C-alpha positions as CSV (number, residue, x, y, z in Angstrom):
1,M,63.3,-214.0,292.5
2,E,63.8,-213.8,288.8
3,D,66.7,-215.2,290.1
4,G,67.6,-214.5,293.8
5,V,70.0,-212.1,295.6
6,T,73.5,-211.9,297.2
7,T,76.8,-210.3,296.8
8,Q,79.4,-212.6,295.4
9,D,81.4,-213.3,298.5
10,T,79.3,-212.2,301.6
11,G,76.5,-214.7,301.4
12,P,72.7,-214.2,301.0
13,M,71.4,-210.7,301.3
14,D,68.6,-209.7,303.5
15,P,65.2,-210.1,301.7
16,K,64.7,-206.3,302.0
17,D,67.9,-205.8,300.1
18,M,66.8,-208.2,297.5
19,I,63.6,-206.2,296.9
20,A,65.7,-203.0,296.7
21,A,68.1,-204.7,294.2
22,A,65.2,-205.7,292.0
23,A,63.8,-202.2,292.1
24,R,67.1,-200.7,291.1
25,L,67.6,-203.1,288.2
26,G,64.0,-203.0,287.0
27,P,64.1,-199.8,284.8
28,S,67.1,-201.2,282.8
29,V,65.6,-204.6,282.1
30,D,63.7,-205.3,278.9
31,F,62.5,-208.9,278.9
32,G,61.2,-208.4,275.4
33,K,64.8,-208.7,274.1
34,A,65.0,-212.1,275.7
35,S,61.5,-213.3,274.8
36,S,62.6,-216.1,272.3
37,D,65.1,-217.6,274.7
38,Y,62.6,-217.1,277.6
39,G,59.9,-219.0,275.9
40,K,62.1,-221.8,274.4
41,F,64.4,-222.6,277.3
42,R,63.0,-221.5,280.6
43,A,61.3,-224.4,282.5
44,G,57.8,-223.6,283.6
45,F,56.3,-224.5,286.9
46,P,56.2,-228.3,287.5
47,E,52.9,-230.1,287.2
48,A,53.2,-231.1,290.8
49,F,52.8,-227.4,291.7
50,F,49.5,-227.2,289.9
51,S,48.3,-230.5,291.4
52,R,49.0,-229.3,294.9
53,L,47.5,-225.9,294.3
54,A,44.3,-227.6,292.9
55,E,44.0,-229.4,296.2
56,Q,44.2,-226.1,298.1
57,I,41.8,-223.9,296.1
58,A,39.8,-226.3,294.0
59,L,41.0,-225.3,290.6
60,R,38.3,-226.4,288.1
61,A,37.2,-225.7,284.6
62,G,35.2,-222.6,284.1
63,L,36.8,-220.5,286.8
64,K,38.0,-217.0,285.7
65,A,41.7,-216.5,286.3
66,L,43.9,-213.5,285.8
67,D,47.7,-214.0,285.5
68,I,49.5,-210.7,286.2
69,G,53.1,-210.3,285.0
70,T,52.3,-213.2,282.7
71,G,55.4,-213.0,280.5
72,T,55.2,-215.9,278.1
73,G,52.3,-217.3,280.1
74,A,53.9,-220.2,281.8
75,V,51.3,-220.1,284.6
76,A,48.5,-218.9,282.4
77,R,48.9,-221.7,279.9
78,S,48.9,-224.4,282.6
79,L,45.7,-223.0,284.1
80,A,44.1,-222.8,280.7
81,G,45.1,-226.5,280.2
82,R,43.0,-227.3,283.2
83,G,40.0,-225.7,281.6
84,L,40.1,-222.3,283.4
85,D,39.1,-219.1,281.5
86,V,42.5,-217.2,281.6
87,I,43.6,-213.7,280.9
88,G,47.3,-212.9,281.0
89,V,48.5,-209.3,281.5
90,D,52.1,-208.1,281.0
91,P,53.8,-204.8,279.9
92,S,55.9,-206.6,277.2
93,R,54.2,-207.3,273.9
94,E,57.2,-209.4,272.8
95,M,56.9,-211.7,275.7
96,M,53.1,-212.2,275.2
97,Q,53.5,-212.7,271.5
98,E,56.0,-215.5,272.3
99,G,53.5,-216.9,274.8
100,A,50.6,-216.7,272.4
101,E,52.6,-218.8,269.9
102,I,53.4,-221.4,272.5
103,A,49.8,-221.5,273.6
104,R,48.8,-222.1,270.0
105,R,51.2,-225.0,269.7
106,E,50.0,-226.5,273.0
107,G,46.3,-226.1,271.9
108,V,45.3,-223.9,274.9
109,S,43.6,-220.6,274.9
110,V,44.9,-217.6,276.8
111,D,43.7,-214.0,276.3
112,F,46.9,-212.0,276.4
113,R,46.5,-208.3,277.1
114,E,49.1,-205.5,277.5
115,G,48.9,-203.9,281.0
116,R,50.4,-203.6,284.4
117,A,49.7,-205.2,287.7
118,E,49.4,-201.9,289.5
119,T,46.6,-200.5,287.2
120,L,44.4,-203.4,286.1
121,A,41.8,-202.5,283.5
122,F,39.1,-204.8,284.9
123,A,36.0,-204.2,286.9
124,D,35.8,-204.9,290.6
125,Q,35.1,-208.6,291.6
126,S,35.8,-210.0,288.1
127,F,37.9,-213.0,288.8
128,D,38.0,-216.2,290.9
129,I,41.8,-216.4,290.9
130,V,44.7,-214.0,290.5
131,T,48.1,-215.5,290.0
132,A,51.6,-213.9,289.9
133,G,54.3,-216.2,288.8
134,Q,58.0,-215.3,289.2
135,C,57.3,-211.6,289.1
136,W,56.1,-210.1,292.4
137,H,59.4,-208.4,293.1
138,W,59.2,-206.4,289.9
139,F,55.9,-204.8,290.9
140,E,55.0,-201.8,293.1
141,R,53.9,-204.4,295.5
142,E,51.4,-202.4,297.7
143,R,49.5,-201.2,294.6
144,A,49.6,-204.7,292.9
145,A,48.2,-206.3,296.0
146,A,45.4,-203.8,296.3
147,E,44.5,-204.2,292.6
148,A,44.5,-208.0,293.0
149,F,42.2,-207.7,296.0
150,R,39.9,-205.3,294.1
151,V,39.4,-207.5,291.0
152,L,38.9,-210.7,293.0
153,K,35.4,-211.9,293.9
154,P,34.7,-212.5,297.6
155,G,36.1,-216.0,298.3
156,G,38.6,-215.6,295.4
157,H,42.3,-216.3,295.8
158,L,45.6,-214.5,295.1
159,V,48.5,-216.9,294.4
160,I,52.0,-215.6,294.4
161,C,54.4,-218.3,293.2
162,H,58.0,-218.9,292.3
163,F,60.1,-221.7,290.8
164,D,63.7,-220.7,291.5
165,W,67.1,-222.2,290.9
166,L,69.1,-222.8,294.1
167,P,72.7,-221.8,294.3
168,L,74.3,-224.4,296.6
169,R,78.0,-224.7,297.5
170,G,80.0,-225.7,294.4
171,N,77.0,-226.4,292.1
172,V,76.3,-225.2,288.6
173,V,73.9,-222.4,289.8
174,E,76.5,-220.9,292.1
175,A,79.1,-221.0,289.3
176,T,76.7,-219.5,286.8
177,E,75.7,-216.7,289.1
178,H,79.4,-215.7,289.5
179,L,79.7,-215.4,285.8
180,I,76.5,-213.3,285.5
181,V,77.9,-210.9,288.1
182,E,81.2,-210.6,286.3
183,A,79.4,-209.9,283.0
184,N,76.9,-207.4,284.6
185,P,77.9,-206.0,288.0
186,A,74.5,-204.2,288.2
187,W,72.8,-207.6,288.5
188,M,72.5,-208.3,292.2
189,L,69.8,-211.0,292.0
190,A,72.0,-213.9,293.0
191,G,72.2,-216.3,295.9
192,G,68.5,-216.6,296.7
193,T,66.8,-219.3,298.8
194,G,63.5,-219.5,296.9
195,V,61.6,-218.3,300.0
196,Y,59.9,-214.9,300.2
197,P,59.1,-213.8,303.8
198,H,57.8,-210.4,302.8
199,W,55.1,-211.4,300.5
200,P,52.7,-212.5,303.3
201,A,52.7,-209.0,304.7
202,D,52.0,-207.5,301.3
203,M,48.9,-209.7,301.1
204,A,47.8,-209.2,304.7
205,N,48.1,-205.4,304.4
206,A,45.9,-205.5,301.3
207,G,43.1,-207.4,303.2
208,F,43.8,-211.0,302.3
209,A,43.1,-213.6,304.9
210,G,43.8,-217.3,305.5
211,L,47.4,-217.0,304.2
212,E,49.2,-220.3,303.7
213,T,52.7,-220.9,302.3
214,R,54.0,-224.2,300.8
215,S,57.1,-225.4,299.0
216,F,58.9,-228.4,297.6
217,D,62.3,-229.0,295.9
218,V,63.0,-230.8,292.7
219,A,66.0,-231.4,290.4
220,Q,65.0,-229.7,287.1
221,P,66.8,-231.3,284.1
222,Y,68.5,-228.8,281.7
223,S,70.7,-229.7,278.8
224,H,73.8,-227.6,278.4
225,E,72.1,-225.8,275.5
226,A,69.0,-225.2,277.5
227,W,70.8,-224.0,280.5
228,R,72.7,-221.5,278.4
229,G,69.4,-220.3,276.9
230,R,67.8,-220.2,280.3
231,I,70.6,-217.9,281.6
232,R,70.5,-215.7,278.5
233,A,66.9,-215.1,279.3
234,S,67.6,-214.0,282.8
235,A,67.3,-210.3,283.9
236,G,71.1,-209.9,284.1
237,I,72.1,-211.0,280.5
238,K,70.0,-210.6,277.4
239,A,67.4,-208.5,279.0
240,S,70.1,-206.0,280.1
241,L,73.2,-206.4,278.0
242,D,73.8,-205.7,274.3
243,A,74.1,-208.5,271.7
244,E,77.9,-208.5,271.7
245,A,78.1,-208.7,275.5
246,T,75.5,-211.4,275.6
247,A,77.4,-213.5,273.0
248,R,80.7,-213.2,275.0
249,F,78.9,-214.3,278.2
250,D,77.3,-217.2,276.4
251,E,80.7,-218.4,275.2
252,T,82.1,-218.1,278.7
253,L,79.3,-220.1,280.2
254,A,79.6,-222.8,277.5
255,A,83.3,-223.2,278.3
256,M,82.6,-223.3,282.0
257,L,80.0,-226.0,281.6
258,R,82.3,-228.2,279.5
259,A,85.1,-227.8,281.9
260,R,83.4,-228.0,285.3
261,F,80.0,-229.6,284.7
262,P,80.3,-232.0,281.8
263,E,77.2,-234.1,282.7
264,D,74.4,-233.4,280.2
265,P,71.7,-233.0,281.0
266,L,72.3,-231.2,284.3
267,A,70.2,-231.8,287.3
268,V,69.6,-228.2,288.5
269,P,68.1,-227.9,292.0
270,H,65.0,-225.7,292.1
271,R,62.4,-224.8,294.7
272,A,58.7,-224.3,294.1
273,W,57.3,-221.8,296.7
274,W,53.9,-220.2,296.8
275,I,51.5,-218.3,299.1
276,V,47.8,-218.4,298.8
277,G,45.4,-215.8,300.3
278,E,41.7,-215.4,300.2
279,R,39.6,-212.2,299.7
280,P,37.0,-212.4,302.5
């Protein structure tokens, strides 16, 4: 999900409708406008995700990894921190510039390159691992899966992963999503479960084998300031609205947090979910 999908009052949408909603919203979204908030406030994948992934596919120093839809490089930077040789690809220069600055501060090396998941500018069988974090729904998925298969070495792995907030009855996520929809009715990415039943078929149809999905839940701490920044960075707010509308939304969210969720930091429920497939 970059966020997940429902209508406000009818409950979670079918995953097929979620995919369609992302496709409709996609052309109007410019994450470059939100790159600073995205890099500063959005929590990356928890370390436990990478530890569990390493047990599955033996992440080790020296492996060549390609992170597609890299954005600010949250996945790419964590892999680089484990000693992998990482290239990150994204269509947004602004997002990658933000990621490069974060990587510099963290002391890790990621080769950021402008490009798209559907048309990768790399030779066949170039990589040991391809990752796609929080972005698969934005792609032309059949083409992206085929390209990932093409650039992987035999025995290499594609990892599609998400770290999603969870809107539960009465919690801060549910309340925040209602505000996003009020501010931007075109944003239908609300109410998700953090589980993606259509991604396995994408991978199987591209030729991947040995598919395995895993997940775990955590309470991700966010200060009020950080939660506001995290929401500004979502597809429905700063990436889609003008500066005046974004500021109005931020004031509304701040007031709602003070009135209804005064605890600071918040403990925001999240789900890490991922699927791994191997190129035979």
